[in-house]
PDB file with SEQRES, HELIX, SHEET and CRYST1 records, atoms N, CA, C and O in Angstrom:
SEQRES   1 A   73  MET SER SER CYS SER MET LEU GLY GLY GLY SER SER LEU          
SEQRES   2 A   73  SER ASN ASN PRO ALA VAL ALA ALA GLN GLN GLN GLN VAL          
SEQRES   3 A   73  GLU TYR LEU GLU GLN GLU LEU LYS GLU ALA GLU ARG TYR          
SEQRES   4 A   73  LYS GLU GLU ALA GLU GLN ARG GLU LYS ALA ALA LYS ASP          
SEQRES   5 A   73  ARG LEU SER ALA ALA LYS HIS GLU LEU LYS ALA LEU GLU          
SEQRES   6 A   73  ALA GLN ALA LYS ALA ARG GLY ASN                              
HELIX    1 AA1 PRO A   17  ALA A   70  1                                  54    
CRYST1    1.000    1.000    1.000  90.00  90.00  90.00 P 1           1          
ATOM      1  N   MET A   1     -33.085 -59.194-256.004  1.00  0.00           N  
ATOM      2  CA  MET A   1     -32.095 -60.143-256.154  1.00  0.00           C  
ATOM      3  C   MET A   1     -32.847 -61.337-256.820  1.00  0.00           C  
ATOM      4  O   MET A   1     -33.956 -61.627-256.370  1.00  0.00           O  
ATOM      5  N   SER A   2     -32.350 -62.019-257.811  1.00  0.00           N  
ATOM      6  CA  SER A   2     -33.031 -63.120-258.362  1.00  0.00           C  
ATOM      7  C   SER A   2     -32.221 -64.438-257.836  1.00  0.00           C  
ATOM      8  O   SER A   2     -31.045 -64.375-257.478  1.00  0.00           O  
ATOM      9  N   SER A   3     -32.885 -65.474-257.833  1.00  0.00           N  
ATOM     10  CA  SER A   3     -32.298 -66.678-257.337  1.00  0.00           C  
ATOM     11  C   SER A   3     -31.794 -67.490-258.538  1.00  0.00           C  
ATOM     12  O   SER A   3     -32.367 -67.415-259.625  1.00  0.00           O  
ATOM     13  N   CYS A   4     -30.824 -68.191-258.356  1.00  0.00           N  
ATOM     14  CA  CYS A   4     -30.166 -69.017-259.463  1.00  0.00           C  
ATOM     15  C   CYS A   4     -29.796 -70.389-258.981  1.00  0.00           C  
ATOM     16  O   CYS A   4     -29.331 -70.504-257.847  1.00  0.00           O  
ATOM     17  N   SER A   5     -29.959 -71.404-259.726  1.00  0.00           N  
ATOM     18  CA  SER A   5     -29.648 -72.736-259.297  1.00  0.00           C  
ATOM     19  C   SER A   5     -28.146 -72.976-259.174  1.00  0.00           C  
ATOM     20  O   SER A   5     -27.721 -73.985-258.611  1.00  0.00           O  
ATOM     21  N   MET A   6     -27.312 -72.018-259.717  1.00  0.00           N  
ATOM     22  CA  MET A   6     -25.889 -72.112-259.669  1.00  0.00           C  
ATOM     23  C   MET A   6     -25.339 -71.610-258.317  1.00  0.00           C  
ATOM     24  O   MET A   6     -24.158 -71.816-258.037  1.00  0.00           O  
ATOM     25  N   LEU A   7     -26.118 -70.992-257.517  1.00  0.00           N  
ATOM     26  CA  LEU A   7     -25.605 -70.580-256.213  1.00  0.00           C  
ATOM     27  C   LEU A   7     -25.288 -71.732-255.465  1.00  0.00           C  
ATOM     28  O   LEU A   7     -25.931 -72.774-255.593  1.00  0.00           O  
ATOM     29  N   GLY A   8     -24.178 -71.590-254.564  1.00  0.00           N  
ATOM     30  CA  GLY A   8     -23.743 -72.652-253.794  1.00  0.00           C  
ATOM     31  C   GLY A   8     -22.881 -73.711-254.538  1.00  0.00           C  
ATOM     32  O   GLY A   8     -22.473 -74.733-253.987  1.00  0.00           O  
ATOM     33  N   GLY A   9     -22.647 -73.398-255.779  1.00  0.00           N  
ATOM     34  CA  GLY A   9     -21.958 -74.392-256.526  1.00  0.00           C  
ATOM     35  C   GLY A   9     -20.483 -74.266-256.428  1.00  0.00           C  
ATOM     36  O   GLY A   9     -19.805 -74.776-257.320  1.00  0.00           O  
ATOM     37  N   GLY A  10     -19.900 -73.633-255.425  1.00  0.00           N  
ATOM     38  CA  GLY A  10     -18.502 -73.553-255.241  1.00  0.00           C  
ATOM     39  C   GLY A  10     -18.099 -72.141-255.542  1.00  0.00           C  
ATOM     40  O   GLY A  10     -18.934 -71.239-255.618  1.00  0.00           O  
ATOM     41  N   SER A  11     -16.754 -71.948-255.720  1.00  0.00           N  
ATOM     42  CA  SER A  11     -16.211 -70.586-255.825  1.00  0.00           C  
ATOM     43  C   SER A  11     -15.925 -70.383-257.332  1.00  0.00           C  
ATOM     44  O   SER A  11     -15.362 -69.341-257.666  1.00  0.00           O  
ATOM     45  N   SER A  12     -16.249 -71.245-258.216  1.00  0.00           N  
ATOM     46  CA  SER A  12     -15.860 -70.965-259.599  1.00  0.00           C  
ATOM     47  C   SER A  12     -16.664 -69.839-260.078  1.00  0.00           C  
ATOM     48  O   SER A  12     -17.824 -69.682-259.696  1.00  0.00           O  
ATOM     49  N   LEU A  13     -16.038 -68.989-260.966  1.00  0.00           N  
ATOM     50  CA  LEU A  13     -16.713 -67.868-261.464  1.00  0.00           C  
ATOM     51  C   LEU A  13     -17.369 -68.137-262.670  1.00  0.00           C  
ATOM     52  O   LEU A  13     -16.919 -68.969-263.458  1.00  0.00           O  
ATOM     53  N   SER A  14     -18.509 -67.435-262.905  1.00  0.00           N  
ATOM     54  CA  SER A  14     -19.433 -67.641-264.060  1.00  0.00           C  
ATOM     55  C   SER A  14     -18.836 -66.964-265.266  1.00  0.00           C  
ATOM     56  O   SER A  14     -18.018 -66.053-265.139  1.00  0.00           O  
ATOM     57  N   ASN A  15     -19.261 -67.427-266.485  1.00  0.00           N  
ATOM     58  CA  ASN A  15     -18.925 -66.687-267.666  1.00  0.00           C  
ATOM     59  C   ASN A  15     -19.572 -65.400-267.765  1.00  0.00           C  
ATOM     60  O   ASN A  15     -19.044 -64.536-268.465  1.00  0.00           O  
ATOM     61  N   ASN A  16     -20.681 -65.157-267.134  1.00  0.00           N  
ATOM     62  CA  ASN A  16     -21.440 -63.938-267.094  1.00  0.00           C  
ATOM     63  C   ASN A  16     -20.764 -62.929-266.258  1.00  0.00           C  
ATOM     64  O   ASN A  16     -20.597 -63.140-265.056  1.00  0.00           O  
ATOM     65  N   PRO A  17     -20.357 -61.814-266.845  1.00  0.00           N  
ATOM     66  CA  PRO A  17     -19.593 -60.844-266.006  1.00  0.00           C  
ATOM     67  C   PRO A  17     -20.245 -60.307-264.861  1.00  0.00           C  
ATOM     68  O   PRO A  17     -19.608 -60.125-263.823  1.00  0.00           O  
ATOM     69  N   ALA A  18     -21.523 -60.022-264.958  1.00  0.00           N  
ATOM     70  CA  ALA A  18     -22.389 -59.557-263.824  1.00  0.00           C  
ATOM     71  C   ALA A  18     -22.436 -60.578-262.664  1.00  0.00           C  
ATOM     72  O   ALA A  18     -22.310 -60.226-261.492  1.00  0.00           O  
ATOM     73  N   VAL A  19     -22.617 -61.819-263.036  1.00  0.00           N  
ATOM     74  CA  VAL A  19     -22.613 -62.928-262.048  1.00  0.00           C  
ATOM     75  C   VAL A  19     -21.237 -63.035-261.407  1.00  0.00           C  
ATOM     76  O   VAL A  19     -21.078 -63.066-260.186  1.00  0.00           O  
ATOM     77  N   ALA A  20     -20.222 -63.090-262.323  1.00  0.00           N  
ATOM     78  CA  ALA A  20     -18.776 -63.143-261.793  1.00  0.00           C  
ATOM     79  C   ALA A  20     -18.481 -61.959-260.823  1.00  0.00           C  
ATOM     80  O   ALA A  20     -17.894 -62.163-259.760  1.00  0.00           O  
ATOM     81  N   ALA A  21     -18.876 -60.782-261.184  1.00  0.00           N  
ATOM     82  CA  ALA A  21     -18.570 -59.614-260.315  1.00  0.00           C  
ATOM     83  C   ALA A  21     -19.320 -59.792-259.051  1.00  0.00           C  
ATOM     84  O   ALA A  21     -18.752 -59.466-258.009  1.00  0.00           O  
ATOM     85  N   GLN A  22     -20.609 -60.301-259.004  1.00  0.00           N  
ATOM     86  CA  GLN A  22     -21.343 -60.395-257.771  1.00  0.00           C  
ATOM     87  C   GLN A  22     -20.702 -61.557-256.943  1.00  0.00           C  
ATOM     88  O   GLN A  22     -20.646 -61.408-255.722  1.00  0.00           O  
ATOM     89  N   GLN A  23     -20.242 -62.635-257.475  1.00  0.00           N  
ATOM     90  CA  GLN A  23     -19.600 -63.665-256.868  1.00  0.00           C  
ATOM     91  C   GLN A  23     -18.453 -63.164-256.153  1.00  0.00           C  
ATOM     92  O   GLN A  23     -18.253 -63.560-255.005  1.00  0.00           O  
ATOM     93  N   GLN A  24     -17.648 -62.307-256.724  1.00  0.00           N  
ATOM     94  CA  GLN A  24     -16.449 -61.827-256.273  1.00  0.00           C  
ATOM     95  C   GLN A  24     -16.804 -60.896-255.003  1.00  0.00           C  
ATOM     96  O   GLN A  24     -16.121 -60.897-253.979  1.00  0.00           O  
ATOM     97  N   GLN A  25     -17.894 -60.143-255.182  1.00  0.00           N  
ATOM     98  CA  GLN A  25     -18.259 -59.278-254.141  1.00  0.00           C  
ATOM     99  C   GLN A  25     -18.776 -60.096-252.889  1.00  0.00           C  
ATOM    100  O   GLN A  25     -18.550 -59.694-251.747  1.00  0.00           O  
ATOM    101  N   VAL A  26     -19.385 -61.104-253.111  1.00  0.00           N  
ATOM    102  CA  VAL A  26     -19.876 -62.011-251.955  1.00  0.00           C  
ATOM    103  C   VAL A  26     -18.598 -62.612-251.323  1.00  0.00           C  
ATOM    104  O   VAL A  26     -18.479 -62.567-250.099  1.00  0.00           O  
ATOM    105  N   GLU A  27     -17.670 -63.152-252.066  1.00  0.00           N  
ATOM    106  CA  GLU A  27     -16.497 -63.653-251.435  1.00  0.00           C  
ATOM    107  C   GLU A  27     -15.761 -62.590-250.673  1.00  0.00           C  
ATOM    108  O   GLU A  27     -15.325 -62.833-249.547  1.00  0.00           O  
ATOM    109  N   TYR A  28     -15.608 -61.420-251.246  1.00  0.00           N  
ATOM    110  CA  TYR A  28     -14.967 -60.325-250.440  1.00  0.00           C  
ATOM    111  C   TYR A  28     -15.749 -59.926-249.211  1.00  0.00           C  
ATOM    112  O   TYR A  28     -15.127 -59.599-248.201  1.00  0.00           O  
ATOM    113  N   LEU A  29     -16.900 -59.929-249.222  1.00  0.00           N  
ATOM    114  CA  LEU A  29     -17.730 -59.668-247.998  1.00  0.00           C  
ATOM    115  C   LEU A  29     -17.665 -60.716-247.040  1.00  0.00           C  
ATOM    116  O   LEU A  29     -17.602 -60.418-245.848  1.00  0.00           O  
ATOM    117  N   GLU A  30     -17.674 -62.052-247.449  1.00  0.00           N  
ATOM    118  CA  GLU A  30     -17.565 -63.101-246.500  1.00  0.00           C  
ATOM    119  C   GLU A  30     -16.157 -63.033-245.861  1.00  0.00           C  
ATOM    120  O   GLU A  30     -16.076 -63.292-244.660  1.00  0.00           O  
ATOM    121  N   GLN A  31     -15.057 -62.713-246.543  1.00  0.00           N  
ATOM    122  CA  GLN A  31     -13.871 -62.635-245.957  1.00  0.00           C  
ATOM    123  C   GLN A  31     -13.737 -61.386-244.974  1.00  0.00           C  
ATOM    124  O   GLN A  31     -12.983 -61.400-244.001  1.00  0.00           O  
ATOM    125  N   GLU A  32     -14.487 -60.382-245.301  1.00  0.00           N  
ATOM    126  CA  GLU A  32     -14.477 -59.191-244.458  1.00  0.00           C  
ATOM    127  C   GLU A  32     -15.172 -59.460-243.167  1.00  0.00           C  
ATOM    128  O   GLU A  32     -14.806 -58.952-242.108  1.00  0.00           O  
ATOM    129  N   LEU A  33     -16.259 -60.333-243.290  1.00  0.00           N  
ATOM    130  CA  LEU A  33     -17.024 -60.768-242.044  1.00  0.00           C  
ATOM    131  C   LEU A  33     -16.134 -61.615-241.183  1.00  0.00           C  
ATOM    132  O   LEU A  33     -16.104 -61.465-239.962  1.00  0.00           O  
ATOM    133  N   LYS A  34     -15.415 -62.498-241.813  1.00  0.00           N  
ATOM    134  CA  LYS A  34     -14.634 -63.369-240.972  1.00  0.00           C  
ATOM    135  C   LYS A  34     -13.450 -62.604-240.244  1.00  0.00           C  
ATOM    136  O   LYS A  34     -13.068 -62.969-239.132  1.00  0.00           O  
ATOM    137  N   GLU A  35     -12.914 -61.587-240.877  1.00  0.00           N  
ATOM    138  CA  GLU A  35     -11.889 -60.752-240.251  1.00  0.00           C  
ATOM    139  C   GLU A  35     -12.568 -59.990-239.062  1.00  0.00           C  
ATOM    140  O   GLU A  35     -12.058 -59.968-237.941  1.00  0.00           O  
ATOM    141  N   ALA A  36     -13.724 -59.379-239.364  1.00  0.00           N  
ATOM    142  CA  ALA A  36     -14.511 -58.668-238.261  1.00  0.00           C  
ATOM    143  C   ALA A  36     -14.795 -59.567-237.100  1.00  0.00           C  
ATOM    144  O   ALA A  36     -14.643 -59.171-235.944  1.00  0.00           O  
ATOM    145  N   GLU A  37     -15.209 -60.785-237.395  1.00  0.00           N  
ATOM    146  CA  GLU A  37     -15.432 -61.723-236.274  1.00  0.00           C  
ATOM    147  C   GLU A  37     -14.236 -62.110-235.522  1.00  0.00           C  
ATOM    148  O   GLU A  37     -14.307 -62.439-234.337  1.00  0.00           O  
ATOM    149  N   ARG A  38     -13.113 -62.079-236.195  1.00  0.00           N  
ATOM    150  CA  ARG A  38     -11.788 -62.420-235.572  1.00  0.00           C  
ATOM    151  C   ARG A  38     -11.507 -61.157-234.670  1.00  0.00           C  
ATOM    152  O   ARG A  38     -11.107 -61.342-233.521  1.00  0.00           O  
ATOM    153  N   TYR A  39     -11.693 -59.947-235.126  1.00  0.00           N  
ATOM    154  CA  TYR A  39     -11.294 -58.788-234.462  1.00  0.00           C  
ATOM    155  C   TYR A  39     -12.303 -58.628-233.127  1.00  0.00           C  
ATOM    156  O   TYR A  39     -11.909 -58.126-232.074  1.00  0.00           O  
ATOM    157  N   LYS A  40     -13.537 -59.084-233.318  1.00  0.00           N  
ATOM    158  CA  LYS A  40     -14.468 -59.020-232.255  1.00  0.00           C  
ATOM    159  C   LYS A  40     -14.070 -59.928-231.141  1.00  0.00           C  
ATOM    160  O   LYS A  40     -14.118 -59.557-229.969  1.00  0.00           O  
ATOM    161  N   GLU A  41     -13.649 -61.198-231.529  1.00  0.00           N  
ATOM    162  CA  GLU A  41     -13.125 -62.162-230.509  1.00  0.00           C  
ATOM    163  C   GLU A  41     -11.819 -61.715-229.812  1.00  0.00           C  
ATOM    164  O   GLU A  41     -11.616 -62.031-228.640  1.00  0.00           O  
ATOM    165  N   GLU A  42     -10.985 -61.026-230.481  1.00  0.00           N  
ATOM    166  CA  GLU A  42      -9.852 -60.560-229.937  1.00  0.00           C  
ATOM    167  C   GLU A  42     -10.214 -59.413-228.904  1.00  0.00           C  
ATOM    168  O   GLU A  42      -9.724 -59.337-227.778  1.00  0.00           O  
ATOM    169  N   ALA A  43     -11.096 -58.574-229.414  1.00  0.00           N  
ATOM    170  CA  ALA A  43     -11.604 -57.515-228.500  1.00  0.00           C  
ATOM    171  C   ALA A  43     -12.219 -58.039-227.192  1.00  0.00           C  
ATOM    172  O   ALA A  43     -11.954 -57.543-226.097  1.00  0.00           O  
ATOM    173  N   GLU A  44     -13.074 -59.095-227.378  1.00  0.00           N  
ATOM    174  CA  GLU A  44     -13.695 -59.661-226.240  1.00  0.00           C  
ATOM    175  C   GLU A  44     -12.734 -60.235-225.187  1.00  0.00           C  
ATOM    176  O   GLU A  44     -12.958 -60.130-223.981  1.00  0.00           O  
ATOM    177  N   GLN A  45     -11.630 -60.862-225.711  1.00  0.00           N  
ATOM    178  CA  GLN A  45     -10.557 -61.336-224.896  1.00  0.00           C  
ATOM    179  C   GLN A  45      -9.882 -60.251-224.199  1.00  0.00           C  
ATOM    180  O   GLN A  45      -9.595 -60.390-223.010  1.00  0.00           O  
ATOM    181  N   ARG A  46      -9.593 -59.145-224.852  1.00  0.00           N  
ATOM    182  CA  ARG A  46      -8.948 -58.049-224.255  1.00  0.00           C  
ATOM    183  C   ARG A  46      -9.853 -57.426-223.192  1.00  0.00           C  
ATOM    184  O   ARG A  46      -9.382 -57.009-222.133  1.00  0.00           O  
ATOM    185  N   GLU A  47     -11.100 -57.368-223.468  1.00  0.00           N  
ATOM    186  CA  GLU A  47     -12.111 -56.808-222.396  1.00  0.00           C  
ATOM    187  C   GLU A  47     -12.126 -57.651-221.177  1.00  0.00           C  
ATOM    188  O   GLU A  47     -12.115 -57.165-220.046  1.00  0.00           O  
ATOM    189  N   LYS A  48     -12.153 -59.006-221.442  1.00  0.00           N  
ATOM    190  CA  LYS A  48     -12.159 -59.883-220.240  1.00  0.00           C  
ATOM    191  C   LYS A  48     -10.870 -59.756-219.442  1.00  0.00           C  
ATOM    192  O   LYS A  48     -10.907 -59.695-218.213  1.00  0.00           O  
ATOM    193  N   ALA A  49      -9.775 -59.719-220.100  1.00  0.00           N  
ATOM    194  CA  ALA A  49      -8.485 -59.518-219.379  1.00  0.00           C  
ATOM    195  C   ALA A  49      -8.466 -58.237-218.572  1.00  0.00           C  
ATOM    196  O   ALA A  49      -8.021 -58.224-217.425  1.00  0.00           O  
ATOM    197  N   ALA A  50      -8.969 -57.114-219.196  1.00  0.00           N  
ATOM    198  CA  ALA A  50      -9.022 -55.824-218.488  1.00  0.00           C  
ATOM    199  C   ALA A  50      -9.918 -55.858-217.298  1.00  0.00           C  
ATOM    200  O   ALA A  50      -9.574 -55.332-216.240  1.00  0.00           O  
ATOM    201  N   LYS A  51     -11.144 -56.510-217.457  1.00  0.00           N  
ATOM    202  CA  LYS A  51     -11.979 -56.644-216.345  1.00  0.00           C  
ATOM    203  C   LYS A  51     -11.361 -57.564-215.222  1.00  0.00           C  
ATOM    204  O   LYS A  51     -11.625 -57.284-214.053  1.00  0.00           O  
ATOM    205  N   ASP A  52     -10.614 -58.564-215.484  1.00  0.00           N  
ATOM    206  CA  ASP A  52      -9.959 -59.370-214.579  1.00  0.00           C  
ATOM    207  C   ASP A  52      -8.912 -58.569-213.876  1.00  0.00           C  
ATOM    208  O   ASP A  52      -8.843 -58.634-212.649  1.00  0.00           O  
ATOM    209  N   ARG A  53      -8.102 -57.827-214.552  1.00  0.00           N  
ATOM    210  CA  ARG A  53      -7.121 -56.879-213.924  1.00  0.00           C  
ATOM    211  C   ARG A  53      -7.734 -55.873-212.996  1.00  0.00           C  
ATOM    212  O   ARG A  53      -7.216 -55.619-211.908  1.00  0.00           O  
ATOM    213  N   LEU A  54      -8.847 -55.293-213.422  1.00  0.00           N  
ATOM    214  CA  LEU A  54      -9.554 -54.348-212.566  1.00  0.00           C  
ATOM    215  C   LEU A  54     -10.037 -54.987-211.390  1.00  0.00           C  
ATOM    216  O   LEU A  54      -9.889 -54.464-210.285  1.00  0.00           O  
ATOM    217  N   SER A  55     -10.652 -56.170-211.565  1.00  0.00           N  
ATOM    218  CA  SER A  55     -11.200 -56.797-210.265  1.00  0.00           C  
ATOM    219  C   SER A  55     -10.020 -57.146-209.300  1.00  0.00           C  
ATOM    220  O   SER A  55     -10.205 -57.086-208.084  1.00  0.00           O  
ATOM    221  N   ALA A  56      -8.838 -57.501-209.806  1.00  0.00           N  
ATOM    222  CA  ALA A  56      -7.852 -57.892-208.883  1.00  0.00           C  
ATOM    223  C   ALA A  56      -7.307 -56.640-208.250  1.00  0.00           C  
ATOM    224  O   ALA A  56      -6.954 -56.646-207.071  1.00  0.00           O  
ATOM    225  N   ALA A  57      -7.227 -55.508-209.048  1.00  0.00           N  
ATOM    226  CA  ALA A  57      -6.716 -54.214-208.474  1.00  0.00           C  
ATOM    227  C   ALA A  57      -7.655 -53.830-207.343  1.00  0.00           C  
ATOM    228  O   ALA A  57      -7.213 -53.449-206.259  1.00  0.00           O  
ATOM    229  N   LYS A  58      -8.964 -53.934-207.603  1.00  0.00           N  
ATOM    230  CA  LYS A  58     -10.001 -53.510-206.548  1.00  0.00           C  
ATOM    231  C   LYS A  58      -9.917 -54.396-205.332  1.00  0.00           C  
ATOM    232  O   LYS A  58     -10.086 -53.948-204.198  1.00  0.00           O  
ATOM    233  N   HIS A  59      -9.660 -55.636-205.583  1.00  0.00           N  
ATOM    234  CA  HIS A  59      -9.489 -56.621-204.401  1.00  0.00           C  
ATOM    235  C   HIS A  59      -8.266 -56.239-203.597  1.00  0.00           C  
ATOM    236  O   HIS A  59      -8.293 -56.256-202.366  1.00  0.00           O  
ATOM    237  N   GLU A  60      -7.152 -55.881-204.314  1.00  0.00           N  
ATOM    238  CA  GLU A  60      -5.797 -55.564-203.598  1.00  0.00           C  
ATOM    239  C   GLU A  60      -6.068 -54.216-202.811  1.00  0.00           C  
ATOM    240  O   GLU A  60      -5.625 -54.040-201.676  1.00  0.00           O  
ATOM    241  N   LEU A  61      -6.818 -53.286-203.484  1.00  0.00           N  
ATOM    242  CA  LEU A  61      -7.142 -52.016-202.843  1.00  0.00           C  
ATOM    243  C   LEU A  61      -7.894 -52.295-201.453  1.00  0.00           C  
ATOM    244  O   LEU A  61      -7.512 -51.815-200.386  1.00  0.00           O  
ATOM    245  N   LYS A  62      -8.882 -53.033-201.580  1.00  0.00           N  
ATOM    246  CA  LYS A  62      -9.653 -53.352-200.340  1.00  0.00           C  
ATOM    247  C   LYS A  62      -8.741 -54.029-199.295  1.00  0.00           C  
ATOM    248  O   LYS A  62      -8.953 -53.789-198.106  1.00  0.00           O  
ATOM    249  N   ALA A  63      -7.794 -54.813-199.638  1.00  0.00           N  
ATOM    250  CA  ALA A  63      -6.969 -55.544-198.711  1.00  0.00           C  
ATOM    251  C   ALA A  63      -6.016 -54.538-198.026  1.00  0.00           C  
ATOM    252  O   ALA A  63      -5.748 -54.613-196.827  1.00  0.00           O  
ATOM    253  N   LEU A  64      -5.509 -53.576-198.867  1.00  0.00           N  
ATOM    254  CA  LEU A  64      -4.623 -52.649-198.429  1.00  0.00           C  
ATOM    255  C   LEU A  64      -5.283 -51.629-197.398  1.00  0.00           C  
ATOM    256  O   LEU A  64      -4.707 -51.228-196.386  1.00  0.00           O  
ATOM    257  N   GLU A  65      -6.548 -51.269-197.784  1.00  0.00           N  
ATOM    258  CA  GLU A  65      -7.373 -50.353-196.980  1.00  0.00           C  
ATOM    259  C   GLU A  65      -7.731 -51.035-195.542  1.00  0.00           C  
ATOM    260  O   GLU A  65      -7.775 -50.370-194.507  1.00  0.00           O  
ATOM    261  N   ALA A  66      -7.959 -52.306-195.588  1.00  0.00           N  
ATOM    262  CA  ALA A  66      -8.196 -53.081-194.374  1.00  0.00           C  
ATOM    263  C   ALA A  66      -6.961 -53.173-193.594  1.00  0.00           C  
ATOM    264  O   ALA A  66      -7.051 -53.088-192.370  1.00  0.00           O  
ATOM    265  N   GLN A  67      -5.818 -53.334-194.146  1.00  0.00           N  
ATOM    266  CA  GLN A  67      -4.594 -53.376-193.361  1.00  0.00           C  
ATOM    267  C   GLN A  67      -4.283 -52.011-192.812  1.00  0.00           C  
ATOM    268  O   GLN A  67      -3.820 -51.942-191.674  1.00  0.00           O  
ATOM    269  N   ALA A  68      -4.494 -50.904-193.520  1.00  0.00           N  
ATOM    270  CA  ALA A  68      -4.229 -49.621-193.024  1.00  0.00           C  
ATOM    271  C   ALA A  68      -5.169 -49.297-191.843  1.00  0.00           C  
ATOM    272  O   ALA A  68      -4.763 -48.718-190.835  1.00  0.00           O  
ATOM    273  N   LYS A  69      -6.498 -49.716-192.023  1.00  0.00           N  
ATOM    274  CA  LYS A  69      -7.388 -49.501-190.936  1.00  0.00           C  
ATOM    275  C   LYS A  69      -7.031 -50.247-189.697  1.00  0.00           C  
ATOM    276  O   LYS A  69      -7.167 -49.732-188.587  1.00  0.00           O  
ATOM    277  N   ALA A  70      -6.582 -51.440-189.871  1.00  0.00           N  
ATOM    278  CA  ALA A  70      -6.130 -52.308-188.702  1.00  0.00           C  
ATOM    279  C   ALA A  70      -4.989 -51.704-187.942  1.00  0.00           C  
ATOM    280  O   ALA A  70      -4.903 -51.770-186.716  1.00  0.00           O  
ATOM    281  N   ARG A  71      -4.121 -51.115-188.716  1.00  0.00           N  
ATOM    282  CA  ARG A  71      -2.939 -50.447-188.084  1.00  0.00           C  
ATOM    283  C   ARG A  71      -3.264 -49.070-187.571  1.00  0.00           C  
ATOM    284  O   ARG A  71      -2.423 -48.397-186.975  1.00  0.00           O  
ATOM    285  N   GLY A  72      -4.429 -48.675-187.794  1.00  0.00           N  
ATOM    286  CA  GLY A  72      -4.874 -47.295-187.280  1.00  0.00           C  
ATOM    287  C   GLY A  72      -4.397 -46.115-188.060  1.00  0.00           C  
ATOM    288  O   GLY A  72      -4.277 -45.004-187.542  1.00  0.00           O  
ATOM    289  N   ASN A  73      -4.113 -46.380-189.373  1.00  0.00           N  
ATOM    290  CA  ASN A  73      -3.797 -45.231-190.331  1.00  0.00           C  
ATOM    291  C   ASN A  73      -4.898 -44.651-190.873  1.00  0.00           C  
ATOM    292  O   ASN A  73      -4.778 -43.713-191.661  1.00  0.00           O  
TER     293      ASN A  73                                                      
END                                                                             
């Protein structure tokens, strides 16, 4: 990869077809990364919610087991 002083100069496409194609590829991949990060965040939130539900269910199970034991069942 060669460096160029035009990098970072905004999203305008160059007159050079190879440069323009690479700029488009970079923009596409940046958008793909943003989407993947959004999916990751959503998955992490679903994971946390699932862990919270599991913890609550385990807590309720322990309480029910304690009640059953106290009643002699």
